[in-house]
VEXNU-377104 format. One record per residue (C-alpha): residue number from 1; residue in one letter; x, y, z. Coordinates in nm, 3 decimals. Each point is the difference from the previous one (the first is absolute). Example, Ala and Ser with C-alpha at 12.3 -4.5 7.8 and 13.67 -1.06 7.14 Angstrom:
<atoms>
{num=1&residu=A&px=1.230&py=-0.450&pz=0.780}
{num=2&residu=S&px=0.137&py=0.344&pz=-0.066}
</atoms>
This chain:
<atoms>
{num=1&residu=X&px=-4.686&py=-13.643&pz=8.779}
{num=2&residu=X&px=0.355&py=0.064&pz=-0.112}
{num=3&residu=X&px=0.233&py=0.271&pz=0.124}
{num=4&residu=X&px=0.015&py=0.325&pz=-0.203}
{num=5&residu=X&px=0.207&py=-0.047&pz=-0.317}
{num=6&residu=X&px=0.183&py=0.335&pz=0.027}
{num=7&residu=X&px=0.147&py=0.185&pz=0.303}
{num=8&residu=X&px=-0.232&py=0.242&pz=0.175}
{num=9&residu=X&px=0.234&py=0.294&pz=-0.079}
{num=10&residu=X&px=0.029&py=-0.084&pz=-0.371}
{num=11&residu=X&px=-0.077&py=0.339&pz=-0.163}
{num=12&residu=X&px=0.035&py=0.040&pz=-0.379}
{num=13&residu=X&px=-0.224&py=0.304&pz=-0.044}
{num=14&residu=X&px=0.295&py=0.191&pz=-0.147}
{num=15&residu=X&px=0.062&py=-0.276&pz=-0.260}
{num=16&residu=X&px=-0.201&py=0.105&pz=-0.310}
{num=17&residu=X&px=0.089&py=-0.316&pz=-0.197}
{num=18&residu=X&px=-0.105&py=-0.357&pz=0.076}
{num=19&residu=X&px=0.178&py=-0.292&pz=-0.173}
{num=20&residu=X&px=-0.226&py=-0.194&pz=-0.238}
{num=21&residu=X&px=0.129&py=-0.328&pz=-0.144}
{num=22&residu=X&px=-0.165&py=-0.007&pz=-0.340}
{num=23&residu=X&px=0.044&py=-0.369&pz=-0.079}
{num=24&residu=X&px=-0.109&py=-0.101&pz=0.350}
{num=25&residu=X&px=-0.322&py=0.198&pz=-0.034}
{num=26&residu=X&px=-0.066&py=-0.106&pz=-0.359}
{num=27&residu=X&px=0.036&py=-0.371&pz=0.079}
{num=28&residu=X&px=-0.177&py=0.012&pz=0.336}
{num=29&residu=X&px=-0.321&py=-0.185&pz=0.088}
{num=30&residu=X&px=-0.162&py=0.337&pz=0.064}
{num=31&residu=X&px=0.042&py=0.108&pz=-0.363}
{num=32&residu=X&px=-0.105&py=-0.342&pz=-0.128}
{num=33&residu=X&px=-0.311&py=-0.061&pz=0.211}
{num=34&residu=X&px=-0.146&py=0.327&pz=0.126}
{num=35&residu=X&px=-0.223&py=0.251&pz=-0.175}
{num=36&residu=X&px=0.198&py=0.288&pz=-0.161}
{num=37&residu=X&px=-0.184&py=0.250&pz=0.217}
{num=38&residu=X&px=0.099&py=-0.190&pz=0.314}
{num=39&residu=X&px=0.362&py=-0.006&pz=-0.122}
{num=40&residu=X&px=-0.001&py=0.378&pz=-0.031}
{num=41&residu=X&px=-0.140&py=0.039&pz=0.351}
{num=42&residu=X&px=0.273&py=-0.235&pz=0.125}
{num=43&residu=X&px=0.274&py=0.217&pz=-0.152}
{num=44&residu=X&px=-0.158&py=0.309&pz=0.158}
{num=45&residu=X&px=0.002&py=-0.172&pz=0.341}
{num=46&residu=X&px=0.364&py=-0.105&pz=-0.042}
{num=47&residu=X&px=0.091&py=0.362&pz=-0.072}
{num=48&residu=X&px=-0.193&py=0.119&pz=0.305}
{num=49&residu=X&px=0.162&py=-0.262&pz=0.224}
{num=50&residu=X&px=0.346&py=0.123&pz=-0.104}
{num=51&residu=X&px=-0.064&py=0.336&pz=0.171}
{num=52&residu=X&px=-0.193&py=-0.127&pz=0.302}
{num=53&residu=X&px=0.147&py=-0.036&pz=0.349}
{num=54&residu=X&px=0.147&py=-0.251&pz=0.029}
{num=55&residu=X&px=0.081&py=-0.036&pz=-0.371}
{num=56&residu=X&px=-0.154&py=-0.298&pz=-0.177}
{num=57&residu=X&px=-0.319&py=0.004&pz=0.209}
{num=58&residu=X&px=-0.358&py=0.123&pz=-0.025}
{num=59&residu=X&px=-0.270&py=0.066&pz=0.261}
{num=60&residu=X&px=-0.267&py=-0.268&pz=0.035}
{num=61&residu=X&px=-0.281&py=0.242&pz=-0.087}
{num=62&residu=X&px=-0.223&py=-0.039&pz=-0.306}
{num=63&residu=X&px=-0.078&py=0.371&pz=-0.026}
{num=64&residu=X&px=0.366&py=0.099&pz=-0.002}
{num=65&residu=X&px=0.093&py=-0.281&pz=-0.239}
{num=66&residu=X&px=-0.269&py=0.109&pz=-0.245}
{num=67&residu=X&px=0.139&py=0.354&pz=0.004}
{num=68&residu=X&px=0.355&py=-0.125&pz=-0.052}
{num=69&residu=X&px=-0.125&py=-0.192&pz=-0.304}
{num=70&residu=X&px=-0.135&py=0.322&pz=-0.145}
{num=71&residu=X&px=-0.364&py=-0.097&pz=0.054}
{num=72&residu=X&px=-0.082&py=0.264&pz=0.262}
{num=73&residu=X&px=-0.301&py=-0.127&pz=0.193}
{num=74&residu=X&px=-0.109&py=-0.255&pz=-0.260}
{num=75&residu=X&px=0.013&py=-0.299&pz=0.235}
{num=76&residu=X&px=-0.225&py=-0.206&pz=-0.228}
{num=77&residu=X&px=0.259&py=-0.007&pz=-0.280}
{num=78&residu=X&px=0.282&py=-0.057&pz=0.248}
{num=79&residu=X&px=-0.173&py=-0.299&pz=0.157}
{num=80&residu=X&px=-0.062&py=-0.143&pz=-0.345}
{num=81&residu=X&px=0.374&py=-0.004&pz=-0.077}
{num=82&residu=X&px=0.138&py=-0.020&pz=0.355}
{num=83&residu=X&px=0.120&py=-0.359&pz=-0.027}
{num=84&residu=X&px=0.211&py=0.077&pz=-0.307}
{num=85&residu=X&px=0.120&py=0.342&pz=0.112}
{num=86&residu=X&px=0.107&py=-0.132&pz=0.343}
{num=87&residu=X&px=0.161&py=-0.315&pz=-0.135}
{num=88&residu=X&px=0.319&py=-0.075&pz=0.191}
{num=89&residu=X&px=-0.074&py=0.229&pz=0.297}
{num=90&residu=X&px=0.003&py=-0.167&pz=0.342}
{num=91&residu=X&px=-0.131&py=0.128&pz=0.333}
{num=92&residu=X&px=0.275&py=0.023&pz=0.265}
{num=93&residu=X&px=0.010&py=0.033&pz=0.375}
{num=94&residu=X&px=-0.001&py=0.381&pz=-0.004}
{num=95&residu=X&px=-0.340&py=0.001&pz=-0.176}
{num=96&residu=X&px=0.139&py=0.116&pz=-0.337}
{num=97&residu=X&px=0.010&py=-0.172&pz=-0.339}
{num=98&residu=X&px=0.344&py=-0.077&pz=-0.144}
{num=99&residu=X&px=0.100&py=-0.109&pz=-0.349}
{num=100&residu=X&px=0.308&py=-0.230&pz=0.010}
{num=101&residu=X&px=0.146&py=0.123&pz=-0.332}
{num=102&residu=X&px=-0.043&py=0.369&pz=0.084}
{num=103&residu=X&px=0.137&py=-0.065&pz=0.348}
{num=104&residu=X&px=0.305&py=-0.170&pz=-0.153}
{num=105&residu=X&px=0.074&py=0.305&pz=-0.216}
{num=106&residu=X&px=-0.071&py=0.237&pz=0.289}
{num=107&residu=X&px=0.248&py=-0.175&pz=0.231}
{num=108&residu=X&px=0.270&py=0.021&pz=-0.268}
{num=109&residu=X&px=-0.066&py=0.373&pz=-0.054}
{num=110&residu=X&px=-0.011&py=0.067&pz=0.375}
{num=111&residu=X&px=0.332&py=-0.178&pz=0.052}
{num=112&residu=X&px=0.157&py=0.203&pz=-0.281}
{num=113&residu=X&px=-0.130&py=0.320&pz=0.155}
{num=114&residu=X&px=0.156&py=-0.081&pz=0.340}
{num=115&residu=X&px=0.332&py=-0.098&pz=-0.156}
{num=116&residu=X&px=0.011&py=0.324&pz=-0.197}
{num=117&residu=X&px=-0.051&py=0.197&pz=0.321}
{num=118&residu=X&px=0.281&py=-0.196&pz=0.166}
{num=119&residu=X&px=0.238&py=0.068&pz=-0.289}
{num=120&residu=X&px=-0.087&py=0.370&pz=0.017}
{num=121&residu=X&px=0.071&py=0.004&pz=0.374}
{num=122&residu=X&px=0.339&py=-0.167&pz=-0.056}
{num=123&residu=X&px=0.088&py=0.251&pz=-0.272}
{num=124&residu=X&px=-0.097&py=0.287&pz=0.230}
{num=125&residu=X&px=0.225&py=-0.130&pz=0.278}
{num=126&residu=X&px=0.287&py=-0.045&pz=-0.245}
{num=127&residu=X&px=-0.035&py=0.358&pz=-0.123}
{num=128&residu=X&px=-0.015&py=0.126&pz=0.357}
{num=129&residu=X&px=0.324&py=-0.185&pz=0.081}
{num=130&residu=X&px=0.174&py=0.151&pz=-0.303}
{num=131&residu=X&px=-0.122&py=0.351&pz=0.083}
{num=132&residu=X&px=0.079&py=-0.008&pz=0.374}
{num=133&residu=X&px=0.305&py=-0.228&pz=0.003}
{num=134&residu=X&px=-0.175&py=-0.261&pz=0.215}
{num=135&residu=X&px=-0.024&py=-0.377&pz=-0.030}
{num=136&residu=X&px=-0.351&py=-0.077&pz=0.113}
{num=137&residu=X&px=-0.104&py=-0.352&pz=-0.106}
{num=138&residu=X&px=-0.308&py=-0.056&pz=-0.212}
{num=139&residu=X&px=-0.272&py=-0.229&pz=0.138}
{num=140&residu=X&px=-0.061&py=-0.341&pz=-0.145}
{num=141&residu=X&px=-0.334&py=-0.063&pz=-0.168}
{num=142&residu=X&px=-0.134&py=-0.179&pz=0.308}
{num=143&residu=X&px=0.113&py=0.284&pz=0.226}
{num=144&residu=X&px=-0.164&py=0.253&pz=-0.229}
{num=145&residu=X&px=-0.331&py=-0.189&pz=0.010}
{num=146&residu=X&px=0.022&py=-0.026&pz=0.380}
{num=147&residu=X&px=0.069&py=0.374&pz=0.028}
{num=148&residu=X&px=0.332&py=-0.045&pz=0.184}
{num=149&residu=X&px=0.348&py=0.139&pz=-0.072}
{num=150&residu=X&px=0.322&py=-0.211&pz=-0.005}
{num=151&residu=X&px=0.234&py=0.027&pz=0.297}
{num=152&residu=X&px=0.270&py=0.266&pz=-0.026}
{num=153&residu=X&px=0.371&py=-0.074&pz=0.011}
{num=154&residu=X&px=0.210&py=0.253&pz=0.193}
{num=155&residu=X&px=-0.116&py=0.347&pz=0.083}
{num=156&residu=X&px=-0.294&py=0.151&pz=-0.177}
{num=157&residu=X&px=-0.370&py=0.060&pz=0.036}
{num=158&residu=X&px=-0.220&py=-0.285&pz=0.113}
{num=159&residu=X&px=-0.242&py=0.032&pz=-0.290}
{num=160&residu=X&px=0.039&py=0.011&pz=-0.376}
{num=161&residu=X&px=-0.073&py=0.346&pz=-0.150}
{num=162&residu=X&px=-0.365&py=0.093&pz=-0.001}
{num=163&residu=X&px=-0.103&py=-0.284&pz=0.230}
{num=164&residu=X&px=-0.313&py=0.128&pz=0.170}
{num=165&residu=X&px=-0.089&py=-0.057&pz=0.366}
{num=166&residu=X&px=-0.336&py=-0.138&pz=0.095}
{num=167&residu=X&px=-0.286&py=0.236&pz=-0.079}
{num=168&residu=X&px=-0.157&py=0.177&pz=0.299}
{num=169&residu=X&px=-0.351&py=-0.106&pz=0.083}
{num=170&residu=X&px=-0.260&py=0.171&pz=-0.214}
{num=171&residu=X&px=0.223&py=0.050&pz=-0.305}
{num=172&residu=X&px=0.043&py=-0.238&pz=-0.292}
{num=173&residu=X&px=0.287&py=-0.008&pz=-0.249}
{num=174&residu=X&px=-0.126&py=-0.118&pz=-0.338}
{num=175&residu=X&px=0.213&py=-0.110&pz=-0.291}
{num=176&residu=X&px=-0.111&py=-0.065&pz=-0.355}
{num=177&residu=X&px=0.212&py=-0.102&pz=-0.297}
{num=178&residu=X&px=-0.022&py=0.194&pz=-0.325}
{num=179&residu=X&px=-0.051&py=-0.316&pz=-0.207}
{num=180&residu=X&px=0.237&py=0.128&pz=-0.272}
{num=181&residu=X&px=0.273&py=-0.253&pz=0.072}
{num=182&residu=X&px=0.250&py=0.267&pz=0.113}
{num=183&residu=X&px=-0.019&py=-0.106&pz=0.362}
{num=184&residu=X&px=-0.066&py=0.353&pz=0.124}
{num=185&residu=X&px=-0.240&py=0.013&pz=0.291}
{num=186&residu=X&px=-0.222&py=0.291&pz=0.091}
{num=187&residu=X&px=-0.034&py=0.067&pz=0.372}
{num=188&residu=X&px=-0.322&py=0.164&pz=0.109}
{num=189&residu=X&px=0.092&py=0.333&pz=0.166}
{num=190&residu=X&px=-0.076&py=0.027&pz=0.369}
{num=191&residu=X&px=-0.233&py=0.272&pz=0.130}
{num=192&residu=X&px=0.165&py=0.313&pz=0.140}
{num=193&residu=X&px=0.079&py=0.016&pz=0.369}
{num=194&residu=X&px=-0.303&py=0.092&pz=0.207}
{num=195&residu=X&px=-0.251&py=-0.110&pz=-0.266}
{num=196&residu=X&px=-0.164&py=-0.316&pz=-0.130}
{num=197&residu=X&px=-0.065&py=-0.113&pz=-0.353}
{num=198&residu=X&px=-0.366&py=-0.021&pz=-0.088}
{num=199&residu=X&px=-0.092&py=-0.373&pz=-0.001}
{num=200&residu=X&px=-0.108&py=-0.165&pz=-0.324}
{num=201&residu=X&px=-0.357&py=-0.126&pz=0.001}
{num=202&residu=X&px=-0.203&py=-0.237&pz=-0.214}
{num=203&residu=X&px=-0.246&py=0.119&pz=-0.265}
{num=204&residu=X&px=-0.302&py=0.179&pz=0.157}
{num=205&residu=X&px=-0.338&py=-0.157&pz=-0.075}
{num=206&residu=X&px=-0.137&py=0.303&pz=-0.188}
{num=207&residu=X&px=0.314&py=0.086&pz=-0.195}
{num=208&residu=X&px=0.029&py=0.164&pz=-0.252}
{num=209&residu=X&px=-0.283&py=0.237&pz=0.089}
{num=210&residu=X&px=-0.228&py=0.164&pz=-0.257}
{num=211&residu=X&px=0.179&py=0.330&pz=0.064}
{num=212&residu=X&px=0.339&py=-0.147&pz=-0.094}
{num=213&residu=X&px=-0.143&py=-0.169&pz=-0.310}
{num=214&residu=X&px=-0.166&py=0.325&pz=-0.115}
{num=215&residu=X&px=0.327&py=0.184&pz=0.054}
{num=216&residu=X&px=0.190&py=-0.236&pz=-0.231}
{num=217&residu=X&px=-0.279&py=0.005&pz=-0.259}
{num=218&residu=X&px=0.041&py=0.377&pz=-0.022}
{num=219&residu=X&px=0.377&py=-0.034&pz=-0.045}
{num=220&residu=X&px=-0.048&py=-0.259&pz=-0.276}
{num=221&residu=X&px=-0.241&py=0.234&pz=-0.181}
{num=222&residu=X&px=0.247&py=0.287&pz=0.027}
{num=223&residu=X&px=0.259&py=-0.184&pz=-0.206}
{num=224&residu=X&px=-0.251&py=-0.183&pz=-0.221}
{num=225&residu=X&px=0.104&py=-0.344&pz=0.126}
{num=226&residu=X&px=-0.218&py=-0.299&pz=-0.091}
{num=227&residu=X&px=0.015&py=-0.136&pz=0.354}
{num=228&residu=X&px=-0.291&py=-0.168&pz=0.180}
{num=229&residu=X&px=0.059&py=0.103&pz=0.362}
{num=230&residu=X&px=-0.294&py=-0.206&pz=0.133}
{num=231&residu=X&px=0.134&py=-0.319&pz=-0.155}
{num=232&residu=X&px=0.353&py=0.077&pz=0.118}
{num=233&residu=X&px=-0.131&py=0.054&pz=0.354}
{num=234&residu=X&px=-0.133&py=-0.358&pz=0.005}
{num=235&residu=X&px=0.331&py=-0.134&pz=-0.132}
{num=236&residu=X&px=0.187&py=0.209&pz=0.256}
{num=237&residu=X&px=-0.203&py=-0.153&pz=0.285}
{num=238&residu=X&px=0.041&py=-0.356&pz=-0.131}
{num=239&residu=X&px=0.377&py=0.030&pz=-0.030}
{num=240&residu=X&px=0.045&py=0.165&pz=0.338}
{num=241&residu=X&px=-0.210&py=-0.269&pz=0.170}
{num=242&residu=X&px=0.167&py=-0.288&pz=-0.185}
{num=243&residu=X&px=0.353&py=0.119&pz=0.079}
{num=244&residu=X&px=-0.085&py=0.146&pz=0.340}
{num=245&residu=X&px=0.143&py=0.342&pz=-0.090}
{num=246&residu=X&px=0.037&py=0.238&pz=0.292}
{num=247&residu=X&px=0.061&py=0.373&pz=-0.011}
{num=248&residu=X&px=0.027&py=0.269&pz=0.263}
{num=249&residu=X&px=-0.178&py=0.246&pz=-0.233}
{num=250&residu=X&px=-0.257&py=-0.177&pz=-0.217}
{num=251&residu=X&px=-0.123&py=0.314&pz=-0.187}
{num=252&residu=X&px=0.358&py=0.075&pz=-0.107}
{num=253&residu=X&px=0.047&py=-0.359&pz=-0.117}
{num=254&residu=X&px=-0.326&py=0.016&pz=-0.199}
{num=255&residu=X&px=0.103&py=0.327&pz=-0.167}
{num=256&residu=X&px=0.342&py=-0.139&pz=-0.092}
{num=257&residu=X&px=-0.152&py=-0.310&pz=-0.160}
{num=258&residu=X&px=-0.255&py=0.209&pz=-0.192}
{num=259&residu=X&px=0.264&py=0.244&pz=-0.120}
{num=260&residu=X&px=0.200&py=-0.286&pz=-0.149}
{num=261&residu=X&px=-0.307&py=-0.149&pz=-0.173}
{num=262&residu=X&px=-0.114&py=0.339&pz=-0.135}
{num=263&residu=X&px=0.344&py=0.063&pz=-0.146}
{num=264&residu=X&px=-0.012&py=-0.339&pz=-0.175}
{num=265&residu=X&px=-0.358&py=0.033&pz=-0.126}
{num=266&residu=X&px=-0.055&py=0.103&pz=-0.366}
{num=267&residu=X&px=-0.106&py=0.359&pz=-0.053}
{num=268&residu=X&px=-0.292&py=0.119&pz=-0.217}
{num=269&residu=X&px=0.086&py=0.183&pz=-0.327}
{num=270&residu=X&px=-0.156&py=0.331&pz=0.110}
{num=271&residu=X&px=0.192&py=-0.011&pz=0.327}
{num=272&residu=X&px=0.318&py=-0.058&pz=-0.196}
{num=273&residu=X&px=-0.081&py=0.294&pz=-0.226}
{num=274&residu=X&px=-0.057&py=0.219&pz=0.303}
{num=275&residu=X&px=0.357&py=-0.058&pz=0.111}
{num=276&residu=X&px=0.156&py=0.099&pz=-0.332}
{num=277&residu=X&px=0.154&py=0.343&pz=-0.050}
{num=278&residu=X&px=-0.208&py=0.287&pz=-0.141}
{num=279&residu=X&px=0.163&py=-0.033&pz=-0.344}
{num=280&residu=X&px=-0.126&py=-0.357&pz=-0.036}
{num=281&residu=X&px=-0.351&py=0.119&pz=0.093}
{num=282&residu=X&px=0.012&py=0.268&pz=-0.274}
{num=283&residu=X&px=0.120&py=-0.256&pz=-0.255}
{num=284&residu=X&px=-0.300&py=-0.218&pz=0.088}
{num=285&residu=X&px=-0.242&py=0.287&pz=-0.072}
{num=286&residu=X&px=0.175&py=0.072&pz=-0.331}
{num=287&residu=X&px=-0.026&py=-0.367&pz=-0.105}
{num=288&residu=X&px=-0.372&py=-0.010&pz=0.074}
{num=289&residu=X&px=-0.060&py=0.330&pz=-0.184}
{num=290&residu=X&px=0.193&py=-0.128&pz=-0.301}
{num=291&residu=X&px=-0.215&py=-0.312&pz=-0.015}
{num=292&residu=X&px=-0.312&py=0.215&pz=0.042}
{num=293&residu=X&px=0.094&py=0.217&pz=-0.297}
{num=294&residu=X&px=0.077&py=-0.303&pz=-0.216}
{num=295&residu=X&px=-0.291&py=-0.237&pz=0.067}
{num=296&residu=X&px=-0.236&py=0.186&pz=0.236}
{num=297&residu=X&px=0.061&py=-0.247&pz=0.288}
{num=298&residu=X&px=0.022&py=0.144&pz=0.351}
{num=299&residu=X&px=0.065&py=-0.225&pz=0.306}
{num=300&residu=X&px=-0.264&py=0.159&pz=0.220}
{num=301&residu=X&px=0.037&py=-0.263&pz=0.274}
{num=302&residu=X&px=0.358&py=0.109&pz=0.069}
{num=303&residu=X&px=0.019&py=0.353&pz=-0.141}
{num=304&residu=X&px=-0.343&py=0.140&pz=0.090}
{num=305&residu=X&px=-0.216&py=0.213&pz=-0.235}
{num=306&residu=X&px=0.125&py=0.048&pz=-0.358}
{num=307&residu=X&px=0.162&py=0.325&pz=-0.125}
{num=308&residu=X&px=-0.254&py=0.277&pz=-0.045}
{num=309&residu=X&px=-0.215&py=-0.119&pz=0.290}
{num=310&residu=X&px=-0.029&py=0.254&pz=0.284}
{num=311&residu=X&px=0.137&py=-0.257&pz=0.252}
{num=312&residu=X&px=0.298&py=-0.104&pz=-0.211}
{num=313&residu=X&px=0.306&py=-0.064&pz=0.220}
{num=314&residu=X&px=0.271&py=0.047&pz=-0.266}
{num=315&residu=X&px=0.237&py=0.286&pz=0.093}
{num=316&residu=X&px=-0.088&py=0.315&pz=-0.205}
{num=317&residu=X&px=0.354&py=0.037&pz=-0.136}
{num=318&residu=X&px=-0.008&py=-0.350&pz=-0.149}
{num=319&residu=X&px=-0.352&py=0.055&pz=-0.141}
{num=320&residu=X&px=0.131&py=0.309&pz=-0.177}
{num=321&residu=X&px=0.283&py=-0.202&pz=-0.159}
{num=322&residu=X&px=-0.258&py=-0.211&pz=-0.182}
{num=323&residu=X&px=-0.228&py=0.289&pz=-0.102}
{num=324&residu=X&px=-0.266&py=-0.044&pz=0.267}
{num=325&residu=X&px=-0.133&py=0.305&pz=0.186}
{num=326&residu=X&px=0.013&py=-0.059&pz=0.376}
{num=327&residu=X&px=-0.356&py=0.004&pz=0.146}
{num=328&residu=X&px=-0.103&py=0.243&pz=0.269}
{num=329&residu=X&px=-0.249&py=-0.034&pz=0.279}
{num=330&residu=X&px=-0.214&py=0.282&pz=-0.149}
{num=331&residu=X&px=-0.009&py=-0.149&pz=-0.350}
{num=332&residu=X&px=-0.143&py=-0.355&pz=0.018}
{num=333&residu=X&px=-0.017&py=-0.033&pz=-0.380}
{num=334&residu=X&px=0.141&py=-0.321&pz=-0.142}
{num=335&residu=X&px=0.304&py=0.111&pz=-0.198}
{num=336&residu=X&px=0.063&py=-0.334&pz=-0.165}
{num=337&residu=X&px=-0.099&py=0.143&pz=-0.339}
{num=338&residu=X&px=0.265&py=0.272&pz=0.033}
{num=339&residu=X&px=0.274&py=-0.253&pz=0.055}
{num=340&residu=X&px=-0.125&py=-0.223&pz=-0.281}
{num=341&residu=X&px=-0.012&py=0.292&pz=-0.241}
{num=342&residu=X&px=0.350&py=0.104&pz=0.092}
</atoms>
């Protein structure tokens, strides 16, 4: 077996874009020899490998690979096209599958990410010198990667500004780039003194529970969203397992994901009408009454019983505008003839 093709700390999860050389793909042996369906699965696996840890790799697990292809648990179809979809991937010493081309692009992106952080650190030190009247030297690129500061000349502090001492045992300092190219880094806040941050855990086996699914179904119905919560729950599990997502509060994470999907989902017409102002609702009744007077058509599926029926839902004031007598509970007579005569 060969050594892993990307560094173990190569993390591009905050890089939403992956380079794709169009001519290289178009003229490749994969496009020329493999089944089109296998080619599509290959592209899906490349995209998944870009956001794996380390970047450019995939786990050597058929079930996970089938999910990353978009096949769910359809292992039969995956095995049928596995040879084409996995073309180019090689098994390395760490037990993961690497694609040389994706690994090549990942190393270039990872190097650019580290250099951007170094340039940001140098700019920060320069600004600190200008603001405080100091002359602290900026680290070289190798010193920055090693986590050391350059030696000071003359009097001054031993460390560059914001150099952090070693973390005490039991506490981790995490750092994650924004991926926007600005070089700004977000430091995870430390827990308050005397307390501990709740640890992040992997996805529970029975998550999301029926209770959480029912809760989101009710919220989708409230806003009239065409959103299949059961289907989304399966997709939620697949993605969390494939990317090894970890949260300290899984119910809160589930609700946040669902809220985003419900906001994006299309809304039913009646739900949209229910959110309009009262004037728009009155105009709708007037339009239906006008059509009823002209051609006798009444949209009973949406508007309920026609004018003159005891259960008619049209507001009495609008019925009176068109010459219809509002029905009463004590007079169940069909007043359609009165309106027609008028």
